[in-house]
C-alpha positions in Angstrom: 229.8 207.3 191.0 232.5 204.7 191.8 234.8 204.4 188.9 236.5 201.0 189.7 236.5 198.5 186.8 233.8 196.0 187.5 232.8 192.7 186.0 230.5 193.0 182.9 226.8 192.8 183.5 226.1 192.1 179.7 226.8 188.4 180.1 225.4 186.3 183.1 227.2 183.0 183.0 226.6 182.6 179.1 223.2 184.4 179.2 223.1 187.7 177.4 221.6 190.6 179.4 220.8 193.1 176.7 219.8 196.7 177.2 216.1 197.5 177.6 215.3 194.0 179.0 214.2 192.2 182.2 215.6 188.7 182.9 215.1 185.9 185.4 218.5 184.2 186.0 220.0 181.8 188.5 223.3 181.6 190.3 224.7 178.2 191.4 226.2 178.8 195.0 226.6 175.3 196.4 225.2 171.8 196.4 222.9 170.2 198.9 223.5 166.9 200.9 221.9 165.0 197.9 224.3 166.5 195.5 221.7 168.8 193.9 222.8 172.2 192.7 221.6 175.1 194.9 220.7 177.9 192.7 219.5 181.3 193.9 216.9 183.1 191.7 217.7 186.6 190.5 215.9 189.2 188.6 217.9 191.6 186.5 216.5 194.8 184.8 218.7 196.9 182.4 217.7 200.1 181.0 218.5 201.4 177.5 220.9 204.0 178.7 224.2 203.1 180.6 224.5 203.9 184.3 225.1 202.6 187.6 224.7 198.8 188.5 222.9 198.4 191.8 222.2 195.3 193.7 219.4 194.8 196.2 219.6 191.7 198.3 217.5 190.2 201.0 217.6 187.2 203.4 221.3 187.1 203.8 220.1 185.7 207.2 217.7 183.1 205.9 214.9 184.0 208.5 214.9 187.7 207.7 212.3 187.9 205.0 210.8 191.4 205.2 213.4 192.2 202.6 212.2 189.2 200.5 208.6 190.7 200.6 210.1 194.2 199.5 212.2 192.7 196.6 209.3 190.8 195.2 207.2 194.0 195.3 209.8 195.8 193.4 210.0 193.0 190.8 206.3 193.3 190.1 206.0 197.1 190.5 204.7 198.5 187.1 206.2 202.0 188.1 209.7 200.6 188.4 211.1 201.8 185.0 214.6 202.4 185.1 215.8 205.6 183.0 219.5 204.3 183.2 221.6 201.6 184.7 221.1 198.0 185.8 219.2 196.8 189.0 220.1 193.3 190.4 217.3 192.1 192.6 217.9 189.2 194.8 214.9 188.1 197.1 216.8 185.4 199.0 220.6 185.6 199.1 221.0 182.6 201.6 218.8 179.9 200.1 220.1 177.1 202.3 219.3 179.0 205.3 216.0 180.3 204.1 214.8 176.7 203.5 215.4 175.9 207.0 213.8 179.1 208.4 217.0 179.7 209.9 219.6 182.6 210.3 222.4 180.2 209.9 223.7 177.8 207.1 223.6 174.0 207.7 227.3 174.1 208.9 226.0 176.6 211.6 228.0 179.5 210.4 226.8 183.0 209.8 227.0 183.9 206.1 227.2 187.5 207.0 230.5 187.0 208.8 232.1 185.0 205.9 232.9 187.6 203.2 234.7 188.0 200.9 235.1 184.3 201.4 237.3 181.7 199.9 236.8 179.2 196.9 238.7 176.5 199.0 237.2 177.3 202.4 234.2 176.1 204.5 230.5 176.0 203.1 229.9 179.4 204.2 233.2 180.7 202.9 232.7 179.3 199.5 229.2 180.7 199.1 230.3 184.0 200.2 233.2 184.0 197.7 230.7 183.0 194.8 228.3 185.6 195.8 231.0 188.3 196.1 232.5 187.4 192.6 229.2 187.3 190.9 227.2 190.1 192.5 229.5 192.5 194.2 231.9 192.4 191.4 229.4 193.5 188.9 227.9 196.3 190.9 228.7 200.0 191.7 226.5 200.2 194.7 224.6 198.0 197.1 221.5 197.8 199.3 221.2 194.9 201.8 217.9 194.4 203.5 217.8 193.0 207.0 215.5 192.7 210.2 216.2 192.3 213.9 217.3 188.9 215.2 214.8 186.4 216.6 212.7 187.6 219.6 213.5 191.2 218.7 212.0 193.9 216.5 213.6 197.0 214.8 212.2 200.3 213.9 213.3 201.1 210.4 216.8 202.5 210.0 219.6 202.7 207.4 223.2 201.8 208.4 226.4 202.8 206.9 229.9 204.1 207.2 229.1 208.0 207.3 232.9 208.7 207.1 232.5 207.9 203.4 230.9 210.9 201.7 229.3 208.5 198.9 227.7 206.3 201.6 226.5 209.3 203.6 224.7 210.6 200.6 223.2 207.2 199.9 222.0 206.8 203.4 220.5 210.3 203.8 218.9 210.1 200.3 217.1 206.8 201.4 214.7 208.8 203.3 214.9 206.8 206.6 214.2 208.5 209.7 217.1 207.0 211.5 220.6 206.9 210.0 223.2 204.8 212.0 226.9 205.4 211.6 229.2 202.4 211.5 231.2 200.2 209.3 229.7 197.0 210.2 231.2 193.9 211.8 234.4 192.2 210.2 233.3 189.7 207.4 230.0 191.4 206.9 228.6 191.7 203.3 228.3 195.3 203.4 231.7 196.1 205.0 233.5 193.8 202.6 231.6 195.3 199.7 232.6 198.8 200.8 236.2 197.6 201.2 236.0 196.4 197.5 235.0 199.8 196.4 231.3 199.0 196.1 229.5 201.5 198.4 226.8 199.6 200.2 224.2 200.5 202.8 221.9 198.2 204.8 218.3 198.9 205.7 216.8 197.2 208.7 213.2 197.0 210.0 210.8 194.6 211.8 211.4 191.0 212.9 212.2 187.5 211.6 209.7 185.1 209.8 207.3 187.9 208.9 206.6 190.0 205.9 205.2 193.2 207.6 203.3 195.5 205.3 204.5 198.7 206.7 208.1 197.5 206.8 207.9 196.4 203.2 206.4 199.8 202.2 209.3 201.5 204.1 211.9 199.4 202.4 210.4 199.8 198.9 210.3 203.7 199.4 213.8 203.8 200.5 215.1 201.8 197.7 213.3 203.9 195.3 214.7 206.9 196.9 218.1 205.6 196.6 217.7 204.9 192.8 216.3 208.5 192.4 219.3 209.9 194.0 221.4 207.9 191.6 219.3 209.3 188.6 218.2 205.7 187.7 214.6 206.4 188.4 212.4 209.5 187.7 210.3 211.1 190.4 210.9 213.2 193.6 212.8 212.0 196.6 210.3 211.2 199.5 212.1 212.6 202.5 211.0 212.7 206.1 210.5 215.9 208.0 213.0 214.6 210.5 216.2 212.6 209.8 218.3 211.7 212.8 222.0 210.9 212.5 222.8 208.4 215.3 226.5 207.9 216.2 226.2 206.2 219.3 223.8 203.2 220.1 223.5 201.2 223.3 221.6 197.9 224.3 220.1 198.4 227.7 220.0 195.1 229.6 217.9 193.6 232.4 219.4 193.8 235.8 217.2 191.1 237.3 215.1 188.2 236.0 211.3 188.7 235.7 208.5 189.6 233.4 208.6 193.0 231.7 205.8 195.7 231.3 207.0 197.9 228.6 206.3 201.7 228.5 207.6 202.6 225.2 207.4 201.2 221.6 209.8 201.1 218.7 210.5 204.4 217.4 209.6 206.4 220.5 211.7 209.5 221.4 212.6 209.2 225.0 214.4 211.6 227.4 217.0 210.8 230.0 215.9 208.9 233.2 212.5 208.2 231.5 211.1 204.9 232.6 211.3 202.4 229.6 210.1 199.1 231.3 209.2 197.8 234.8 210.6 194.4 235.7 208.0 192.4 237.6 207.5 189.0 239.3 205.0 186.6 237.5 202.4 188.1 239.9 203.0 191.6 238.8 204.9 192.8 241.9 207.5 195.4 240.9 211.2 194.5 241.0 213.1 197.1 239.1 212.4 199.9 236.7 214.7 200.2 233.6 215.4 203.8 232.8 216.8 205.7 229.6 220.5 206.7 230.3 220.4 209.5 227.9 217.8 211.3 225.4 217.4 208.9 222.5 215.2 207.0 220.1 214.1 203.5 220.4 215.8 201.7 217.5 215.0 198.2 218.5 213.6 196.1 221.4 212.8 192.6 222.7 209.4 191.2 221.9 209.8 188.6 224.5 209.0 190.0 228.0 210.5 187.3 230.1 214.1 188.0 230.7 216.9 186.9 232.9 219.7 189.2 234.2 222.0 190.6 231.4 219.5 190.0 228.6 219.1 192.9 226.1 215.9 194.7 226.2 216.2 198.0 224.3 218.6 199.2 221.5 218.6 202.9 222.2 220.2 205.5 219.8 221.6 208.6 221.5 220.2 211.9 220.0 222.6 214.6 219.0 223.3 217.1 221.9 221.1 220.1 222.0 218.0 218.3 220.4 214.7 219.8 221.3 212.8 216.7 222.3 209.3 218.4 222.5 209.7 220.1 219.1 211.0 216.7 217.7 208.1 214.8 218.8 205.6 217.3 217.5 207.2 217.5 214.0 208.2 214.0 213.3 204.7 212.6 212.4 203.1 215.8 210.9 204.0 215.0 207.3 205.2 211.4 207.8 202.2 209.2 208.2 204.2 206.1 207.2 206.5 206.6 210.1 203.7 206.8 212.5 202.0 203.7 211.1 205.1 201.7 211.3 205.7 202.6 215.0 202.0 201.7 215.8 202.3 198.4 213.8 205.4 197.2 215.5 203.8 198.0 218.8 201.1 195.3 218.2 203.9 192.8 219.1 204.2 194.0 222.7 201.8 195.5 225.3 202.8 199.1 226.2 201.5 200.7 229.3 202.6 204.4 229.7 204.3 205.2 233.0 205.9 208.2 234.7 208.1 208.3 237.9 205.2 209.3 240.1 202.5 207.1 238.4 202.3 203.7 240.3 198.6 202.9 239.2 199.7 200.8 236.1 200.9 197.9 238.2 199.2 196.1 241.1 200.6 196.8 244.6 202.5 194.3 246.7 201.6 193.1 250.0 
């Protein structure tokens, strides 16, 4: 547990948060153009026994609402009975962006590049400072929920700075199949929270403007796993048969403009030189094939098949050296039906046609 001194959770801006209770509170973070106070709703649950304070936040980017669905499900979950500690649940962190169905604030800034913020800075900076002082400063650990950016989808993954043993244990305990190593961008919520000695991970999955059932199920399971790891919740950890630690990920980009025919879906295990997508003309004539540069797993991909040169198509995580791909493919879905359902559900957003190097029957021939 992190032993830094933190701001008391017993008082929330004048409202008592007593042991054994559940409370709906608000946090004033800004004002609207009309001068109305912008208040984000927060649910706080405090056990009878003292223990860690953990925040779970969603919609830091206002259009990424899979996490909102997961937090709402946790609030109404009858089995979420804390044995110790405090849980701070924030379904929408960036209310101004959420109300505009936008990733960004009205001042066009990215709130997730504005932390820890400043009380005298821009709109984004002031909001960041308020959120940091009232949520991070009260917490020992954090979980921040995200999706892919617009016109993309992500297979569920947990991300954190694995050089920190506390964060590594949180990430591995979450039960996500994919664990991505990295500190995160400068000014991001989780990076600055970690620098303030509040170990924080992010969990990503799905796409914007949706609440996808299997993604919500994955998020909820991962959050509960993390709480069990911290001994805040009873029950056994639900761990996957396979967990991949990814230290290197690469966006593969289109070399030519055209219309893509996908050959893999989110979560697929691929081998070096495997065809991932075929770039075609609008009449279906082949222009170029995009191949995997290494053995990897499809972490994310575009859902828009029309591309121009340089546009990102696949985010491929590099598998550890010596990974047995045949065994990995066979084992990963044997006891993890949720992972298989997630992969299949995400694939409904794209048309996937399998293709090998010697198979040219999936596309119409040219003249």
